[in-house]
N, C-alpha and C positions, 0 to 999 in steps of 0.2 A: 379607213380608206382615205389614201395619202390624198393631199388636195389638188386640184389639178384633172384627178383622174375621174371622169364621168361615171355616172351611174350607169350599172348594166342593166340592158332591155331583156324581156323572156315574153317568148312569142305565147300568143295563147296557148298552140300547139303541144310546147314545152309544159307548160301549167299543169294541165289536162294529165299529159305522161305521168309526170313526177307525181299528183296526187293520187292517180290510180294504181303507180306503182305503190307508192305507200300504203294504199291498203291494201290492194292486192295480197302484198308479200309480209304486212305488218311492219314495217318501220317507223319508226321514231322521228322526229324532225331532225336532229342532228344525224341521225344517218343517211336520210334522205341528200339533207345539207353536203356530207363530204360525198354522197354517189353521183349529184350531180353536180356536183362544183359550185352551188352556190354559196356565196360567201356571206350574203346577210341571213344572221338567225331569226330575223323577225320576219321574213316573206312566208314560211310557208306555214303560220299557223294564218295568214291573211289568207292564202289562196283555199287554203284546205276552208274556211268559215266561208266563201266564196263559194264555192267547190259546193259546201251543202247547204247553204241557203239556195243558189241560183242555178246550179248543174254548172255543164261546160261550157254553155254560154254565157254565162257570169265574166268570163274574160276576154268574150269580144266587147265587152262594153269600156270607154276610155272613164280612168276613174283620177286622173292630176288634175289637180289643182285645187279651188277653194269649193267648188258646190257639194262637193261629201256626200253625195246622194247614190250618184253616177249611173242615177235614170235619164233617158231622154228626155225633153222639153213636150211636156203636152201641147197636142193642137189648139188654135181657139175656134171656136166656130169663127165664121163669116160674118152673122150679126153681131157676135159678141166683138169682133176686131171692129169693123163700122163704130159700133158704143164706145172703144176705149178711145180711136182714133177721136170723133169725134169730143170727147171729153178732155184729150190732151189737146186738141184744137181751141176748145174754148177755155182752160186754164193759162194755155198761150198769150190768149187776149185777155185775160183777165191780169194776168205779173204786165204786160207793155203797159194797161192802163194801171194802173197801179203805181209803176214805175213815172211815170211822167205826172202821175199825181204825187209824188212824192218830191220831185223836182220840181210842181210847177209850190208847194209847201215852199222846200227850201228856198227858191226865190225870192218869194212872198213875204221871208221872216223878217226880213234889214226896213223893209218898207211896213212892217208892222212893230217893231222899235224904235223907227225913228217919230211913227204916230203916237205911240207913251210917253219918250220921254223927252 
């Protein structure tokens, strides 16, 4: 595809129609590409794999980006969420403490050198 031309997006309904037509009529990937005007030869094998694994519902899941799984996020129980928030607060307090400690140590180093030297 030439530079500056955006990628074409296909609806979930279109993908289901293409895969079901391929299966019903025994079309191979290249025949289906030509028949439905799909320019990328890599899309149909991906769509077929999704359709076989998840059925037509698999096309309604957003798959772009780096997640790779395409599954929705798991919900965390309210108790677990409270535990995690408390842990985050403890760790933030620890970080603040360590930063202050480091600043004090760096501030005290020149004094220690003078005493030694």
